[in-house]
Structures are given as C-alpha cells and as structure tokens.
LUMDODO-616405 format. One record per residue (C-alpha): x, y, z. Coordinates in steps of 0.05 Angstrom, whole numbers, padded with zeros to 5 digits, m for minus. Example, Ala and Ser with C-alpha at 12.3 -4.5 7.8 and 13.67 -1.06 7.14 Angstrom:
BEGIN
<site <00246 m00090 00156>>;
<site <00273 m00021 00143>>;
***
This chain:
BEGIN
<site <00000 00000 00000>>;
<site <00029 00068 m00017>>;
<site <00044 00117 00038>>;
<site <m00004 00168 00008>>;
<site <m00065 00121 00013>>;
<site <m00057 00105 00087>>;
<site <m00035 00173 00112>>;
<site <m00108 00197 00121>>;
<site <m00121 00138 00168>>;
<site <m00072 00165 00219>>;
<site <m00106 00196 00279>>;
<site <m00062 00254 00298>>;
<site <m00013 00305 00271>>;
<site <00043 00273 00312>>;
<site <00028 00206 00279>>;
<site <00033 00237 00210>>;
<site <00098 00271 00228>>;
<site <00127 00207 00256>>;
<site <00110 00168 00192>>;
<site <00139 00223 00148>>;
<site <00203 00225 00189>>;
<site <00211 00150 00183>>;
<site <00199 00153 00107>>;
<site <00249 00210 00095>>;
<site <00300 00179 00142>>;
<site <00299 00115 00101>>;
<site <00309 00155 00037>>;
<site <00366 00196 00067>>;
<site <00404 00135 00092>>;
<site <00397 00095 00028>>;
<site <00350 00043 00058>>;
<site <00296 00009 00018>>;
<site <00251 00060 m00015>>;
<site <00308 00107 m00033>>;
<site <00318 00138 m00101>>;
<site <00353 00096 m00154>>;
<site <00420 00131 m00145>>;
<site <00469 00178 m00178>>;
<site <00497 00159 m00246>>;
<site <00570 00172 m00258>>;
<site <00580 00194 m00331>>;
<site <00633 00174 m00380>>;
<site <00693 00221 m00380>>;
<site <00700 00272 m00435>>;
<site <00757 00320 m00448>>;
<site <00777 00361 m00388>>;
<site <00748 00431 m00383>>;
<site <00798 00487 m00394>>;
<site <00834 00503 m00329>>;
<site <00821 00432 m00301>>;
<site <00863 00369 m00297>>;
<site <00834 00299 m00300>>;
<site <00863 00258 m00243>>;
<site <00861 00183 m00239>>;
<site <00908 00124 m00246>>;
<site <00919 00088 m00311>>;
<site <00877 00090 m00374>>;
<site <00811 00064 m00344>>;
<site <00768 00071 m00283>>;
<site <00749 00130 m00239>>;
<site <00773 00201 m00253>>;
<site <00762 00270 m00222>>;
<site <00767 00339 m00252>>;
<site <00811 00384 m00208>>;
<site <00823 00459 m00218>>;
<site <00894 00478 m00239>>;
<site <00892 00542 m00197>>;
<site <00875 00556 m00124>>;
<site <00893 00486 m00100>>;
<site <00956 00449 m00081>>;
<site <00960 00377 m00106>>;
<site <01010 00330 m00072>>;
<site <01023 00256 m00074>>;
<site <01010 00218 m00138>>;
<site <01070 00171 m00131>>;
<site <01045 00099 m00139>>;
<site <01059 00048 m00085>>;
<site <01054 m00026 m00100>>;
<site <00980 m00028 m00115>>;
<site <00952 00042 m00104>>;
<site <00963 00117 m00112>>;
<site <00938 00173 m00068>>;
<site <00931 00247 m00086>>;
<site <00919 00300 m00032>>;
<site <00885 00365 m00052>>;
<site <00882 00427 m00008>>;
<site <00856 00496 m00023>>;
<site <00912 00546 m00023>>;
<site <00926 00569 00049>>;
<site <00876 00519 00079>>;
<site <00890 00457 00122>>;
<site <00830 00412 00105>>;
<site <00848 00360 00053>>;
<site <00812 00318 00001>>;
<site <00845 00250 m00012>>;
<site <00835 00215 m00079>>;
<site <00850 00141 m00077>>;
<site <00862 00097 m00138>>;
<site <00881 00024 m00144>>;
<site <00853 m00047 m00139>>;
<site <00844 m00047 m00063>>;
<site <00857 00026 m00045>>;
<site <00789 00045 m00017>>;
<site <00725 00016 00011>>;
<site <00660 00048 m00014>>;
<site <00628 00048 00055>>;
<site <00655 00098 00106>>;
<site <00683 00072 00172>>;
<site <00632 00060 00227>>;
<site <00665 00110 00272>>;
<site <00654 00165 00220>>;
<site <00580 00150 00218>>;
<site <00573 00142 00293>>;
<site <00607 00209 00307>>;
<site <00559 00245 00260>>;
<site <00501 00288 00280>>;
<site <00471 00271 00211>>;
<site <00491 00234 00148>>;
<site <00462 00210 00082>>;
<site <00481 00155 00033>>;
<site <00465 00150 m00041>>;
<site <00479 00092 m00087>>;
<site <00527 00105 m00144>>;
<site <00512 00075 m00212>>;
<site <00552 00066 m00275>>;
<site <00528 00089 m00343>>;
<site <00483 00028 m00353>>;
<site <00451 00034 m00284>>;
<site <00491 m00020 m00247>>;
<site <00506 m00003 m00174>>;
<site <00581 00008 m00166>>;
<site <00589 00045 m00101>>;
<site <00565 00093 m00047>>;
<site <00566 00168 m00036>>;
<site <00562 00183 00039>>;
<site <00565 00251 00071>>;
<site <00551 00281 00138>>;
<site <00561 00333 00191>>;
<site <00597 00319 00256>>;
<site <00572 00344 00323>>;
<site <00625 00399 00320>>;
<site <00591 00422 00254>>;
<site <00651 00402 00210>>;
<site <00632 00366 00146>>;
<site <00656 00299 00118>>;
<site <00645 00259 00054>>;
<site <00664 00189 00032>>;
<site <00654 00173 m00042>>;
<site <00672 00102 m00063>>;
<site <00668 00068 m00130>>;
<site <00692 m00004 m00132>>;
<site <00758 00001 m00093>>;
<site <00774 00074 m00111>>;
<site <00746 00139 m00085>>;
<site <00751 00205 m00050>>;
<site <00745 00227 00023>>;
<site <00751 00287 00067>>;
<site <00733 00303 00139>>;
<site <00735 00361 00187>>;
<site <00722 00409 00130>>;
<site <00691 00479 00136>>;
<site <00632 00496 00091>>;
<site <00680 00533 00045>>;
<site <00729 00474 00039>>;
<site <00671 00425 00031>>;
<site <00643 00466 m00027>>;
<site <00709 00460 m00064>>;
<site <00718 00387 m00048>>;
<site <00646 00370 m00067>>;
<site <00655 00404 m00135>>;
<site <00715 00359 m00148>>;
<site <00679 00296 m00123>>;
<site <00617 00314 m00163>>;
<site <00660 00317 m00226>>;
<site <00673 00241 m00220>>;
<site <00672 00205 m00287>>;
<site <00689 00136 m00313>>;
<site <00730 00110 m00370>>;
<site <00707 00038 m00380>>;
<site <00757 m00016 m00395>>;
<site <00738 m00045 m00463>>;
<site <00764 m00114 m00442>>;
<site <00713 m00121 m00385>>;
***
C-alpha cells in the first residue's frame, strides 16, 4: 500500500509527522525505498583550467582545478596511488585514492557514529549498475565529511569547513568513468 493512501487513516498530527520522518530517514540513509542513485557519466575531455586525475587508462577520474589548489602525492605504491588536494592556504584536505584495493565504498563505522547527521546514495555506472556509495555528513562539531567510493577507488575528506567542503564537493561531483573495453 502506498504511503499516500494510508496517511489519512492516521489519527493525529504527531502520527503523520512520525511516519513522514521514518519515510524520509529511510530515503536519506539509502535504505529500501530510496531513489535509484546517482549515475557517474563517461569522462570527456577536461574543461579548460582543469586536470583529469586518476590512475591508468581506465576507471574513476576526477576533474581538479589547476589554480587555487595544491596537489600533492601521486606517486604509486605497489597497488595504489593517493593524491591529496588542499585549497591554497587551507588545512583541510581531500584525498583521492586509486588502485585495486585502495578504498572501501562504505565509510568507517566511527565516522557515521560520530555524526550528528549523514546520508548515503547509491552510485551507478552508465548502464545503471550499482558500483558504489556516496556518503556525507556533519559531525557534532559542525565540521563536514564525505566518503565517495566506486569499486575500490574513491575520495574522502573530513573536518572540513563549509568553504572547503564546497570546493571538495565540486571535485567529487566531477567524477567520471573510463570503461575498460576488455571487461
């Protein structure tokens, strides 16, 4: 039975509010009944003033501004590479992880438990197959975090101000995929 059809049967305003809160909480946390997810598009050519950062020819990539940020890291280890991006003169950092087992799509339990609020959205590839999770939240101290994982690669930041989070979110939201033609 749809939620709309049985809402009028509830006896009080507080009952209606409780049901609506339960419904929207399940949507916000990615539980059953949530939206289908966010599709990650195929990569195109980088926009002028941006660099496409990833590892290898295929997989996950992010578009990062060439100005106003400092990019460090990028030296491959045995099976992964990590880039760290900071806004000029800021301490908060965005880490981009690439490699076969570099990253887990689900954020650590402690990150979720220490949050005043958080949401999760499924990530989908171009044909609609679920390939990861996009989790974000606000800690009790009001700092912002995000954990974006596709397969075993992704991006994460924590303890960010609203200004830093806006920059990092723009980079994360630029995520794109270059599919491996052999898979």
